[in-house]
C-alpha positions as a printed NumPy array, in Angstrom:
array([[125.751, 162.309, 103.82 ],
       [125.96 , 165.635, 102.199],
       [123.04 , 167.447, 100.576],
       [123.948, 170.153,  97.995],
       [121.672, 171.979,  95.616],
       [122.647, 171.783,  91.945],
       [121.707, 174.912,  89.882],
       [121.838, 174.688,  85.863],
       [121.657, 177.566,  83.257],
       [122.807, 178.56 ,  79.803],
       [121.038, 175.695,  78.411],
       [122.358, 172.96 ,  80.401],
       [118.82 , 172.531,  82.029],
       [117.49 , 170.816,  78.998],
       [119.939, 168.037,  79.543],
       [118.809, 167.481,  83.318],
       [115.127, 167.123,  82.506],
       [114.389, 170.738,  81.748],
       [114.874, 171.372,  85.454],
       [116.946, 174.497,  86.723],
       [117.301, 173.219,  90.007],
       [117.952, 169.65 ,  91.982],
       [118.612, 168.457,  95.375],
       [121.355, 166.012,  95.262],
       [122.3  , 163.443,  98.186],
       [125.719, 162.118,  98.377],
       [126.785, 159.344, 100.666],
       [130.521, 159.849, 101.075],
       [132.735, 156.936, 101.089],
       [135.093, 158.908, 103.089],
       [134.61 , 161.928, 105.167],
       [135.079, 164.295, 102.362],
       [132.904, 165.232,  99.458],
       [134.412, 167.019,  96.454],
       [132.866, 168.964,  93.218],
       [134.285, 165.948,  91.274],
       [131.938, 163.704,  93.265],
       [129.155, 165.942,  92.729],
       [129.421, 165.992,  88.907],
       [129.676, 162.353,  88.463],
       [126.576, 162.028,  90.956],
       [124.773, 164.335,  88.956],
       [125.64 , 162.72 ,  85.443],
       [124.711, 159.247,  87.004],
       [121.39 , 160.426,  88.738],
       [119.967, 163.44 ,  87.17 ],
       [121.435, 163.597,  83.605],
       [118.501, 162.812,  81.18 ],
       [120.184, 163.605,  77.746],
       [123.362, 163.591,  75.919],
       [126.162, 163.253,  78.719],
       [128.874, 164.065,  75.986],
       [127.697, 167.817,  76.336],
       [128.104, 167.877,  80.045],
       [131.206, 165.812,  80.591],
       [134.474, 165.246,  79.044],
       [136.422, 162.636,  80.654],
       [136.249, 162.978,  84.372],
       [135.065, 166.8  ,  84.44 ],
       [132.964, 169.274,  82.987],
       [133.316, 170.118,  79.243],
       [135.285, 173.29 ,  78.506],
       [132.921, 176.121,  78.412],
       [130.818, 175.193,  81.379],
       [131.451, 177.564,  84.149],
       [131.323, 175.691,  87.935],
       [130.405, 177.888,  90.793],
       [130.452, 176.768,  94.258],
       [128.366, 178.993,  96.693],
       [128.633, 181.763,  93.725],
       [132.522, 181.441,  93.628],
       [134.438, 180.235,  90.45 ],
       [135.989, 176.901,  91.112],
       [139.021, 177.907,  89.443],
       [139.747, 179.907,  92.809],
       [138.944, 176.99 ,  94.981],
       [140.475, 174.214,  93.406],
       [138.273, 172.469,  91.039],
       [137.705, 169.068,  90.969],
       [139.224, 168.805,  94.338],
       [137.218, 171.499,  96.117],
       [135.379, 170.114,  99.021],
       [131.727, 170.605,  99.27 ],
       [129.728, 170.616, 102.671],
       [126.065, 170.006, 103.392],
       [123.896, 172.914, 102.022],
       [126.439, 174.104,  99.534],
       [124.934, 174.939,  96.   ],
       [127.043, 174.024,  92.797],
       [126.117, 175.829,  89.766],
       [126.794, 174.983,  86.201],
       [126.445, 177.606,  83.56 ],
       [127.035, 176.63 ,  80.008],
       [129.057, 179.293,  77.869],
       [128.763, 177.487,  74.544],
       [125.826, 178.668,  72.23 ],
       [125.027, 177.906,  68.642],
       [125.264, 180.585,  66.149]])
């Protein structure tokens, strides 16, 4: 089992029960857990409203920054980035109405 902390900001917290941080447990099927696994688990277990604003296909929507332990996932392998017990995955929306 891998336990990660999910942090949300930029308005995404509204989609997750108006809560900025969640603890998430992932029972891995194989020995490795990826950020893709975290996204799906968060959608299935924590998302309370409008999934289309969080995900598109099998990833987050364009305009949502993803950080793993404060490092941009673009630098670590995006969906295939491995996460370990105690990691923090942060989702920040850069999309704003106007």
